[in-house]
Every structure is written in structure tokens, then in C-alpha cells.
C-alpha angles and dihedrals in degrees: 000000000000092000091060095053094041088054092051097051089048090054091049093049092048089052089051091046092050100044111011087221129129090206092062091047088054092045093056089049087049092057091045094052107028093084087067087066099037105037111014095079087057092047088053092057092045092050090051084062103040139039111272104213099082090047089053094049093047093048091049092051092049091052092049092052092047092053091049090051090060087055092054094045088051091050092052094044096238098111109131137165089255097057090037088058092051093049091046090053090052093048090048095052093047092048091050089056091048091047092055092047091049091056089056100041102054099062088049099058098057135058117266096253092057097045092101093056092042093052092047092050091046090054090047090052092050097043095042091047087051089063104028094047095062089044092057088044093053091050092048091049090054090049106038107007131245095289096062094034092060087046092053089047092054091059092046088073093066099076090055090053092053092046093049092052090057097051121109120196129214116239113280114257105212129170114242114262117237092206141005115268131191127234096266091043091058092047089053090046091055091048091051091050091052091048095049093047102080094199094054090044091056092046091053094048096047092042090054090053092050093045102047095044109028099029091037091056092046086060087064096053091106089060092044096048095047104019099049103021102027090224098136127201092330089055091050090052091050096049092046091047090052089055089045095053089051091053091050094052091047092051092048091053093049091049088053093058116111086231126028096206142031119235090207095060134264114012114245090235089066092057092047090047090054092054093047091046090053092048090053090055088058089048090049090056096047097041111124095187132058093233091055088051091051092048090051091048090050092052095043090050092050095046098043090050093051091049094048095047095048095045094047092048091047093051093048093051089058093058140084125204089262092066102018102103095039098047098035087050090055091052089048090050088057096044098047099024089058087065088061094051093041097046097051095043095043090047093052091045090048093054090047104039102015128264093263095057093042093054092047098049098040088052090054091046091052092053090050091050093052093051090047091047093052093044091050095049090050093048091049094044093241094126128095141202113292 
């Protein structure tokens, strides 16, 4: 998992280094994340039909080779925004397939009584890697530069390939189908299931808000570190590390809970964390000192990790094997795909209105959307006991 996120921060830094434009940083993030919107729901349907291990192995191999190709282009001096966009799209598509496969694999490698803990720890691994990976990448960029960081990242894909080849899955426990359905029909069926389940519906909505705003702003940290504070690659490493430490602490606190999920739905701590995380984005935008920016990054990293882990665990615990890949993939499309939308929009707005104003106002908008969502759910009787 770390290799994926190290690769992504290197790509974002190269985009900033080549262009000095927040829009291009957002564009590269868009290509990395947009496959989660466009392809992952289809991978979810496919993986409800086939065994996921071979898909996961192939996807991991493609990502490693793509990262190594960036190194080669760097060595020969022909790396450009255009070929970087193509490679980013390839990495994003492969990772969306792997993400769908991972959602299906984890519940099938443990006994049923331990599924809840396994799902929660898988969510922790994914969400912490999502923050820690870029932190490691930022530090490596400052130490050895982008060329050797991407080379190191390409080799980091190898351990996962070995691990996946050793996994044995339990037999799939599917409910019998009453009628034959086509590919699109199964996709629509999964979407209907997600919509009718009020817990999953709320998880998807709140996850999208966190992803498009908090995660979307995190994608622009290279521009914030160097463009606003003139801290260079070392500053990028510092601010990503601050967010990473926050993520680690958040994951540790979740792991120390007596129960890793709430039968009644989304834990209240996740909703509080979402509000605090959005507030930290506004602070990040208005910070006039580097230490304040680091503190805001720390808080936002902790809060968005807590939100993501609790939401992912909550969704998984609502699912059976028959719907797991389809519905979990829809949630993942929201969680990661929101990055694509947020990064490109926030990047454009930052170039037009300035990164400080953009962070401030999108944070306020996010808080407003959370309040509106909770009010609408209550008024439509689509809420539940916390």
C-alpha cells in the first residue's frame, strides 16, 4: 500500500516542479483518482463473479511497472506532463481494480466471528497508508530527489506481489440468485441496495464530503508548501509527515477501542471528526506561519483518517458476500473518486483565487454540507440511532 501513495506524491511533486501550477497538480491527481469513479463500480460487479486474487496480483504488477517507467522517462530526460498524465491514468485504473479486489479478499481470509476486526484493520491499513505513504514520499524527495524516490517506490510493489501469491481464500458464500442478470443489471442492483440501506447511504454522502474537500486539499500540499511558504521539497516532507503522524495516532486510538464498529451505524466520533477536519482545512488556508500549517495538517490527517476508517468499517459490516464487491466498490469510488473531483476543482480555484482563500472557503462549504445532510436525513426519516 505504501508504494501506491509514495508514487502518487512523487507524481504530484513532479507536476509542481515542471509547471509551478496548482491546476496541473490537481490535473495529475485527477487522472490518478478518476478511474475510481469511472471503472471501479464495474470492477465491483466483475469481482462478484470471479475470484479476486489474480486481479489483485495483475493490478499490483501493472502499478509497479508504471512507476518504473516514470523512472526511465526521468533518466532519459523525456518526462513531460503529457506522458505523466497517461501513466497516472494507467496507475489509477490498476489501483481501482486492486481496491475492489481488496474489499472482497479480506472478509474471505478470516473466520466469520473475526470479520468485523479484520475489516476494521484492513480499513486502518488502507487509510493510514494513504497518509503515511505520501509522508515517506515527501521525505525521500527531500533526501534523494524525485528520480530515485520513484525508483524506490517501484520496488516497494514487490512484497505485496509475494504476499498476494501466498493467500488462500475461503469459499465464497453467495446467496442463490432468483434470476439471471446482466452486467449492468447487477451494477444497478448494487446501487439500489446501497441507496435503500440508510446506514450505507449516509456513509457514502459523508465520505464524499470528506474526500472532495479534506483529501482534495491534501492533494495540493505540494503547492501550499512551496508556493505559499517557499519551503521546497523538505517542507513537503514535513507537512506530509505532520498529516501522517496525525493519521497514525488516529488509527492507534481506533485500534484501542473495545469494539471496532457500531451496530447502530456511524460512530458519533466519526461525525465530530469530520467537522473538526473541515475546520482544520480552513485553518490550513489561513495559517500565516509554517508551524500553524503543520498543526492544521496534523489535525486534518488525524480527523480524515478516523472518518474514513469508521465509514469503511461501517459499510463492510452491512454487507454479505453477494453484494460485498459491488457496494464496497461504490463506497470506494466515492472515497477515492472524490479526490479526483476535489483536486482538480481546488487546483483551478487556487490558481484563480489563491490557495489560502480556496482552502478557507471550501472548508466552510464542507461544514455547511454536513449540517445540511444531517438535517435532510432527519427530516426524511433516513437517520438512525447513534
